[in-house]
N, C-alpha and C positions, 0 to 999 in steps of 0.2 A: 430444537426438536428433542423430545424425550422418547423413551422406549415404547410407550403406548402410541404416540404419534407415528413412530416409525412403523409399527405393525399395521396401523390403520392406513398407512400410505403404500402398503405392498399389496397389490391386487391378488397375488397368488394366495395370500393368507385368507382371502375370502372364499377361495375355491377348494382348498385342500389343506392337509397337514404337511407342510414342506420341511423335510429334514434332510436336505441334500445340498446344502450350501457349499460343502467341500468340493462338489462337482461344479456347480454354477449357482451363484447367489441370485435371488429374485430381487430385481431392482425396484426401489420405491418410485412412485410417480414423479416425485421431485427430481430424481436423478435422470430419469428418461426424458423429462421435460427439458432439463438443461442440455441434453444431447440434441434433442430436436430443435431447440431454439438456436443452438450454435450452428447446426447444419443450415437452417433457414437463413440465419444472418450471413453466413459465409457465401451462400449461393445467391441470395436475393439482394444483399446490400454491399458486402465487401468486394464483390466482383468489380464494382465501379469505384468505390472509395472505402478503404485506402488501396484496394487492389487485392486479388486473391492470395498472392504470395506474401505480401506484407502482413495481411491478416493471419495467414497460416503460421508464419514465423512467430508472430506475437502469441498465438495460441499455444504453439509448441513450448515457447519459453515460459509462459505462465504455468503450464503443466509441469515442466521440469522443476520450477520453483515450489509448486505445491507438493510434489513427490519428495523433493529435498527436505522440506519442512517435516513431512511425515517420518522421514528416515534420519532426521537430525544430521543432515549432510549439506553439501554445497550443490547448487544447481549444475556446476561444471562437472560434478561427479555422476550426473544422471543422464542416461540415454533413454529415449522413448522407443518402444518396440510394439509389435502387434500382440504378443502373448509371451508367456514364460518360455514355451518351446522356441519361439522365434528368438528371444533374447539369448538363451543358452546357445542356440545354433550360431548366432552372430559372434558370440565370444569364441566359440570353438573354431570358427573360421577366420578369426582375427589373430590367433596365436600362431607362433612359429613352431611347426611340428616337424620332426625328423623320424625316419624309420628307427624303431627301437624305443622311442619315447613311451612312457607308461602313464595311463590314467587310472586312478583308483576311484571306484564308486561303491556304494553299498548295494545290497540286494533289495533295498526299500525304494529305489528310485522309480518315479513315474517314467513312462517312455520318453518324456521330454528330457530326462537326464540319463537316458540310455542310448538312444538312437544316434546322437551326434558322435559319440565315442565309438559306436559300432562302425560308423562311416570311416573314422580315422583308422580303425583296426584293418580295414580293407587296404590301407596304404602302408601297413607295416607297423603301426603303433600297437602297443599292448594294453589291454584292458584287464584290470585286476578287480575282482569283486570281493567285498568283505561281507560275510554273512552276519545278519543281525536278527537272530531268531526271537529275541526278547523285545525288538523294536529299537535297539541302540547298539552301536558297535562295541566290541571288546577292544580295549585300548592296546593290548598286546598284539592282537591280530592286525589292528590298524598299523601299528609300528612296523610290523613285518611287511605289510602291503605297500607302505609308502616309501620304503627304501629305494632310492633312485627314481622315484616317480616325478612327473612334471606337474600334475594337477590332481586334486581330490574333489569329487563332486558328491554332495549329499543334501538331503532335505533339512529344513529347519524343524518341521513337524512331519512325522511319518504319515503319509496318506493312507497307509495300511493299518497302522496301530493307533494313531492319534497321540503318539509319544513325542515329547520334545527332545531333540538330539542335543548332546553336549558339545555345542559348536565351538566354544572357546577351547575346550580340551582337545578336540579334533584339530583345530587350527594350530594349536601349539605343537602338536605332534607332527603335523604336515610341514609347518615352517621349519622345524628343527631338521627335517629331512630335505629341505630345499624345495618343497612343493607349494604351489599356489592352491587356494581354496575357493571353490565356487559353491555357493549355497542356493539351492532351489527353495525359495522362501514363499512360494505361492499360497501356502496354507496359513501364513502368518499375518500379513497386513489386514487389519480389521478386527483381529482377536488377540494379538499380542504386539508389544513394541518391537519394531524392526530396527536394530542398532548395529549396522555392519561393522563398525570399529570395535564395539564391545564384543562382538562375535569373533573378531579376529579374521574376518573374511577378506578376500581380495576382490571377489565379485559376488554380488547378490542380485538374483533375478526373481521377479514376481509379476503379478498382474492385479488389476482392480476388480475383476468380475466374480470373485469368490466372496470372501468375508467382508470386503469393503462395500459389496453390493453395487458395484459399478456395472458397466456393460462390456460385452466382448470387444476385443481390439485394443485394450488398454494395458499393454505390457510395459515394463520398465526395468532398467538395469542400473545398478550402482557399481561403479568401478573405482577401486583405490587409485589415486593419482600416480602412485609409484608404478602401477601396472599399465594404466591407460595409455601412456605415451609410447609403450612398447608394442601396443597392438597395431597390426597392419591388416585391416579388414580386407577380405576377398569379396565380400558382399558389400558393394559400394555404390554411391550415387552422389548427386550434387549436394546433398545435405551432409555428406561425410567429410567435405573438404572446405577450406577457406577460399581457395581460388580454383575454380573448376577447369581453368586453362593451364594450370601449372604442371610442369614435368620436372622431377618426379612428383607424385601426388602430394599435395599440401594438406595433409589431414588436419582437422580441427584438433586443438588441444583438448585433452580430457575425454570423457566418455562419449561426448557428442559425435565423435568420429564413427561410432557404431550405427548412427542413423543413416538412412539411405535416400529416400526421395519423397514424393507426394504421399501423404497419409491423411486419411479421413480425420477431421477435427472433432467429430461428434463423440467418439469414445473417450477422447482426452478431456472434453468438457464434462462428460459424465464422471470421469475419474476425479477431476477437481471438485465437483459437487459431492461426490462420495466421500472424499477426504474432509470436506467441510461438514457434512452430516456426522461423520465419525468424531470429529473434534467437538462438535456441539454436544453430542451425547456424552462423550468422554470414555477413554479406554478403560478406566477403572470401573465405571458403571457397566460397561459391556462385559468385561471379564467376570465380574461378580455375578451377573445374571446368567452367563453361560455356565459358571461353576455350579450355581444353585440347580440349574436344570439338568446338567450332566450328572450331578450327584443323585438327583431324583431317578433318572433313567438307570444308572448303575445299580441303585438299590433294588430295582426290579429284575435285574439280570443275574442268574446264578453265577456264583464265583467261578466255577469251572468253565463257564461259557465266555467269560469276559476276556477279550484280547487286549484292549486298552488298559493302561495303568488304572488301578482302583482309585488312586488319588488323582485329583484334577490336574491335567496338563494342557488340555485343549478341548475344543468343542467337538472333536471327532471321537465318536465312541464306536469301536469295532467289537463284534462278538460273533461267536460261532453258532450256526444253526445246522440242522441235518441236510436241508435242501435250500441253499441260498437263492437260486433263481426262483424256485417255487414260493419261497417266503416273500421275496420282493413282489412277485406277481399278486399274491394274496393280499398283501398290504395295499397295493395299488387299487385293488377292488374295493378297499375301504377308504380310498382317497388319502392314503398315507404314503409319502414318497421318501424312500431310502434307496440304497444301492448295494449290490454285491461288489466285492473287490477281488483282485487276483491273488488271494491267499486262501488256502484250503478251507472250505466250509465257512467262509466269513462274509458277513454283511456289515455295513457301516451307516450309522446315523450321524448327521451333522447338525449340531445343536447351536443355534445362534441366539443372540439376545432378543430378536424379534419373536422367537418362539415363546410359548407359555406352557403352563402345567397341563392344560388340556391336550396340547400336542403330544407331550411326553406320555400321558396316560393312554391316548389313542394308539400310540405305537405299542406300548406294553400290552394293551388289550388284544392286539393282533398278533403277538408273537407266540410261537408254538411251545412255550414252556411256562 
């Protein structure tokens, strides 16, 4: 598949100008078909032979292997989840917390990276927020915040700015202070390489329904082996353990202990197909096309309005308008889809490789400047 074939296989592109992949990617027919066929196979064929559970376990394992290949990791380091928020919550509920423990997060986090720590705060843990007005943390502020902390949580790409965060530098600071690092990477797979070890992360959580163009329900978690066997999940089920009758609980080795029970195979089939499409087109081709289109868009946005970095960092382009909600509504009337974000007077366009120059020009033509 090439980029022209990709665009032609996305029905949404026939209906409107879709520039909101950072919220939810529009799946190609091929990926939705893979999900539908997997669901039909499991319900109509596998129920009898080889049996629903054998079939399901094969599907889960095949998906772990596909995700591991995408992340240049081992399948034993991958757990399947329902979403990014689900994955972060599972990790939060698997760590050993005590009153007075501290979590550090940036003020860039999506609610998925805020709410689990707010829940721990109710039990006496401390949450420290590092302000990132430019879209990236100041390292001196970070060093102060991580002193004595147990965990640092941050985005790989800011959903508010479109900036790429200095993950390795943050990880080095955190590890020097004895803290673990959890990366919410949901804006990365499909538009940049996800390399947990190069990032210095202890946990990376993401999903396939954004830039990979998969379907909802396809979350995944990478866990460093040094941390995985320390995790004692509170959210547990028969897929968490080797022997469901053992006392004490006989957790699986590695990340798989974060999995719980029966899960729909269709989103994971879609995820496998999405990864296959991504690899057929090639990350280099995808990133170069996104760069070309975001450069075109930024050229049409006044410098003082641009929130995202002027130089290319991601397909997320945020900029200020006087009336965000009104701007989004007026663009919808023109069949152009972007979104506002919880940053003062800010809207965000998500530019993927399936977009084209006409999409960018349609957005620019509808902007109030």
